[in-house]
MDAnalysis code that builds the backbone (N, CA, C; Angstrom):
import MDAnalysis as mda
import numpy as np

u = mda.Universe.empty(255, n_residues=85, atom_resindex=np.repeat(np.arange(85), 3), trajectory=True)
u.add_TopologyAttr("name", ["N", "CA", "C"] * 85)
u.add_TopologyAttr("resid", np.arange(1, 86))
u.add_TopologyAttr("resname", ["UNK", "UNK", "UNK", "UNK", "UNK", "UNK", "UNK", "UNK", "UNK", "UNK", "UNK", "UNK", "UNK", "UNK", "UNK", "UNK", "UNK", "UNK", "UNK", "UNK", "UNK", "UNK", "UNK", "UNK", "UNK", "UNK", "UNK", "UNK", "UNK", "UNK", "UNK", "UNK", "UNK", "UNK", "UNK", "UNK", "UNK", "UNK", "UNK", "UNK", "UNK", "UNK", "UNK", "UNK", "UNK", "UNK", "UNK", "UNK", "UNK", "UNK", "UNK", "UNK", "UNK", "UNK", "UNK", "UNK", "UNK", "UNK", "UNK", "UNK", "UNK", "UNK", "UNK", "UNK", "UNK", "UNK", "UNK", "UNK", "UNK", "UNK", "UNK", "UNK", "UNK", "UNK", "UNK", "UNK", "UNK", "UNK", "UNK", "UNK", "UNK", "UNK", "UNK", "UNK", "UNK"])
u.atoms.positions = np.array([
    [35.603, 7.974, -11.242],
    [35.157, 7.518, -9.940],
    [36.176, 6.503, -9.421],
    [36.594, 6.689, -8.195],
    [37.565, 5.776, -7.610],
    [36.898, 4.457, -7.256],
    [37.719, 3.465, -6.978],
    [37.206, 2.139, -6.631],
    [36.381, 2.190, -5.348],
    [36.832, 2.997, -4.376],
    [36.102, 3.121, -3.106],
    [34.743, 3.780, -3.335],
    [34.715, 4.821, -4.170],
    [33.447, 5.495, -4.468],
    [32.500, 4.555, -5.208],
    [33.072, 3.748, -6.095],
    [32.259, 2.797, -6.849],
    [31.651, 1.748, -5.917],
    [32.445, 1.247, -4.959],
    [31.931, 0.275, -3.985],
    [30.835, 0.891, -3.132],
    [31.052, 2.134, -2.693],
    [30.030, 2.813, -1.877],
    [28.756, 3.043, -2.679],
    [28.916, 3.393, -3.946],
    [27.761, 3.615, -4.809],
    [26.979, 2.316, -4.989],
    [27.697, 1.226, -5.206],
    [27.053, -0.075, -5.370],
    [26.355, -0.495, -4.079],
    [27.025, -0.270, -2.950],
    [26.436, -0.602, -1.649],
    [25.158, 0.216, -1.418],
    [25.204, 1.498, -1.746],
    [24.041, 2.366, -1.587],
    [22.894, 1.897, -2.473],
    [23.203, 1.555, -3.717],
    [22.169, 1.077, -4.635],
    [21.543, -0.216, -4.114],
    [22.381, -1.119, -3.603],
    [21.883, -2.371, -3.035],
    [20.954, -2.104, -1.856],
    [21.369, -1.215, -0.950],
    [20.555, -0.911, 0.227],
    [19.239, -0.245, -0.168],
    [19.276, 0.630, -1.174],
    [18.040, 1.278, -1.627],
    [17.080, 0.246, -2.210],
    [17.607, -0.697, -3.012],
    [16.760, -1.751, -3.581],
    [16.204, -2.660, -2.481],
    [17.046, -2.999, -1.510],
    [16.597, -3.840, -0.397],
    [15.487, -3.133, 0.378],
    [15.653, -1.829, 0.607],
    [14.635, -1.060, 1.313],
    [13.319, -1.065, 0.536],
    [13.392, -0.870, -0.769],
    [12.190, -0.873, -1.605],
    [11.484, -2.218, -1.544],
    [12.250, -3.296, -1.672],
    [11.654, -4.634, -1.637],
    [11.064, -4.959, -0.273],
    [11.761, -4.597, 0.785],
    [11.257, -4.865, 2.134],
    [10.001, -4.050, 2.414],
    [9.994, -2.802, 1.988],
    [8.808, -1.965, 2.179],
    [7.617, -2.552, 1.446],
    [7.828, -2.982, 0.209],
    [6.743, -3.590, -0.573],
    [6.261, -4.879, 0.095],
    [7.191, -5.669, 0.596],
    [6.813, -6.915, 1.270],
    [5.989, -6.672, 2.519],
    [6.436, -5.725, 3.343],
    [5.682, -5.406, 4.553],
    [4.330, -4.774, 4.223],
    [4.279, -3.985, 3.157],
    [3.003, -3.393, 2.742],
    [2.025, -4.487, 2.331],
    [2.521, -5.505, 1.639],
    [1.667, -6.622, 1.242],
    [1.142, -7.359, 2.470],
    [2.017, -7.614, 3.435],
    [1.604, -8.298, 4.662],
    [0.555, -7.468, 5.402],
    [0.774, -6.151, 5.480],
    [-0.194, -5.273, 6.147],
    [-1.530, -5.289, 5.403],
    [-1.479, -5.239, 4.080],
    [-2.713, -5.269, 3.286],
    [-3.474, -6.576, 3.504],
    [-2.752, -7.672, 3.550],
    [-3.407, -8.965, 3.797],
    [-4.011, -9.028, 5.197],
    [-3.317, -8.448, 6.170],
    [-3.850, -8.427, 7.540],
    [-5.127, -7.602, 7.599],
    [-5.109, -6.434, 6.955],
    [-6.316, -5.604, 6.922],
    [-7.436, -6.316, 6.176],
    [-7.094, -6.990, 5.100],
    [-8.093, -7.724, 4.337],
    [-8.774, -8.762, 5.209],
    [-7.992, -9.506, 5.953],
    [-8.552, -10.530, 6.850],
    [-9.420, -9.891, 7.927],
    [-8.932, -8.799, 8.517],
    [-9.697, -8.128, 9.579],
    [-11.033, -7.613, 9.052],
    [-11.013, -7.000, 7.886],
    [-12.252, -6.454, 7.325],
    [-13.197, -7.584, 6.929],
    [-12.655, -8.658, 6.369],
    [-13.504, -9.796, 6.025],
    [-14.159, -10.395, 7.270],
    [-13.391, -10.501, 8.347],
    [-13.952, -11.027, 9.597],
    [-15.043, -10.099, 10.144],
    [-14.836, -8.796, 10.003],
    [-15.861, -7.839, 10.427],
    [-17.139, -8.044, 9.619],
    [-16.994, -8.229, 8.313],
    [-18.175, -8.453, 7.472],
    [-18.855, -9.770, 7.820],
    [-18.073, -10.781, 8.177],
    [-18.673, -12.052, 8.588],
    [-19.468, -11.878, 9.878],
    [-18.989, -10.992, 10.753],
    [-19.690, -10.710, 11.994],
    [-20.978, -9.923, 11.718],
    [-20.877, -8.948, 10.816],
    [-22.041, -8.119, 10.500],
    [-23.055, -8.858, 9.634],
    [-22.558, -9.742, 8.774],
    [-23.422, -10.512, 7.884],
    [-23.156, -11.999, 8.149],
    [-23.883, -12.586, 9.102],
    [-23.619, -13.976, 9.518],
    [-23.642, -14.989, 8.366],
    [-24.412, -14.713, 7.340],
    [-24.441, -15.610, 6.183],
    [-23.150, -15.376, 5.396],
    [-22.109, -16.169, 5.697],
    [-20.779, -15.945, 5.137],
    [-20.736, -16.028, 3.616],
    [-21.635, -16.750, 3.036],
    [-21.647, -16.881, 1.586],
    [-22.477, -15.814, 0.907],
    [-22.911, -14.810, 1.665],
    [-23.793, -13.785, 1.129],
    [-23.127, -13.010, -0.005],
    [-23.756, -13.075, -1.150],
    [-23.258, -12.338, -2.313],
    [-23.314, -10.842, -2.047],
    [-24.344, -10.404, -1.357],
    [-24.479, -8.986, -1.016],
    [-23.292, -8.507, -0.181],
    [-22.920, -9.287, 0.817],
    [-21.801, -8.911, 1.687],
    [-20.498, -8.843, 0.905],
    [-20.293, -9.757, -0.010],
    [-19.069, -9.757, -0.811],
    [-18.996, -8.526, -1.716],
    [-20.114, -8.182, -2.336],
    [-20.126, -6.988, -3.187],
    [-19.962, -5.718, -2.358],
    [-20.611, -5.679, -1.203],
    [-20.472, -4.525, -0.325],
    [-19.019, -4.358, 0.112],
    [-18.374, -5.447, 0.449],
    [-16.960, -5.426, 0.832],
    [-16.100, -4.909, -0.319],
    [-16.321, -5.428, -1.519],
    [-15.541, -5.009, -2.692],
    [-15.751, -3.524, -2.999],
    [-16.977, -3.062, -2.888],
    [-17.278, -1.647, -3.148],
    [-16.628, -0.763, -2.084],
    [-16.730, -1.170, -0.831],
    [-16.131, -0.388, 0.254],
    [-14.616, -0.268, 0.081],
    [-13.949, -1.363, -0.206],
    [-12.504, -1.350, -0.390],
    [-12.131, -0.477, -1.591],
    [-12.889, -0.568, -2.660],
    [-12.631, 0.241, -3.849],
    [-12.777, 1.727, -3.539],
    [-13.819, 2.088, -2.809],
    [-14.024, 3.493, -2.458],
    [-12.901, 4.020, -1.563],
    [-12.489, 3.217, -0.604],
    [-11.381, 3.623, 0.268],
    [-10.118, 3.836, -0.563],
    [-9.856, 2.908, -1.479],
    [-8.672, 3.027, -2.326],
    [-8.719, 4.299, -3.169],
    [-9.877, 4.623, -3.725],
    [-10.023, 5.828, -4.546],
    [-9.766, 7.078, -3.707],
    [-10.373, 7.157, -2.531],
    [-10.207, 8.330, -1.671],
    [-8.742, 8.508, -1.270],
    [-8.105, 7.434, -0.829],
    [-6.710, 7.522, -0.397],
    [-5.804, 7.899, -1.565],
    [-6.013, 7.286, -2.713],
    [-5.187, 7.577, -3.886],
    [-5.349, 9.031, -4.337],
    [-6.570, 9.518, -4.352],
    [-6.794, 10.913, -4.766],
    [-6.151, 11.884, -3.790],
    [-6.289, 11.625, -2.503],
    [-5.684, 12.527, -1.507],
    [-4.168, 12.516, -1.601],
    [-3.594, 11.349, -1.772],
    [-2.145, 11.271, -1.928],
    [-1.692, 12.000, -3.193],
    [-2.425, 11.838, -4.273],
    [-2.083, 12.522, -5.528],
    [-2.129, 14.034, -5.368],
    [-3.156, 14.535, -4.695],
    [-3.269, 15.978, -4.468],
    [-2.140, 16.483, -3.575],
    [-1.808, 15.711, -2.545],
    [-0.725, 16.107, -1.652],
    [0.608, 16.140, -2.391],
    [0.862, 15.141, -3.209],
    [2.099, 15.086, -3.983],
    [2.165, 16.240, -4.972],
    [1.045, 16.529, -5.646],
    [1.017, 17.641, -6.591],
    [1.270, 18.968, -5.892],
    [0.683, 19.145, -4.711],
    [0.894, 20.387, -3.955],
    [2.350, 20.532, -3.539],
    [2.969, 19.454, -3.092],
    [4.373, 19.505, -2.708],
    [5.260, 19.777, -3.908],
    [4.943, 19.169, -5.050],
    [5.732, 19.425, -6.257],
    [5.636, 20.880, -6.684],
    [4.447, 21.474, -6.563],
    [4.286, 22.866, -6.966],
    [5.034, 23.807, -6.023],
    [5.143, 23.442, -4.752],
    [5.903, 24.254, -3.800],
    [7.394, 24.191, -4.081],
    [7.853, 23.022, -4.527],
    [9.273, 22.832, -4.798],
    [9.708, 23.617, -6.026],
    [8.853, 23.671, -7.025],
    [9.198, 24.352, -8.293],
    [9.106, 25.828, -8.196],
])
């Protein structure tokens, strides 16, 4: 590998890592924003902010959403992998 190819390879690797880190960072910010929005919605629906019921309902709802999204993504990825092979 020539010196120029090595520099380009290193630059590409750096940019790919930067993209991964930035994507993860923005995903975290988006998740926190959604968390705040959903919590505020629950506070509106359940005025007693300290309600244990509301907190458990929120945790269960978020868990169910995560399960559904994860399963659908897994099925989609598996289907795409089977088409590629």
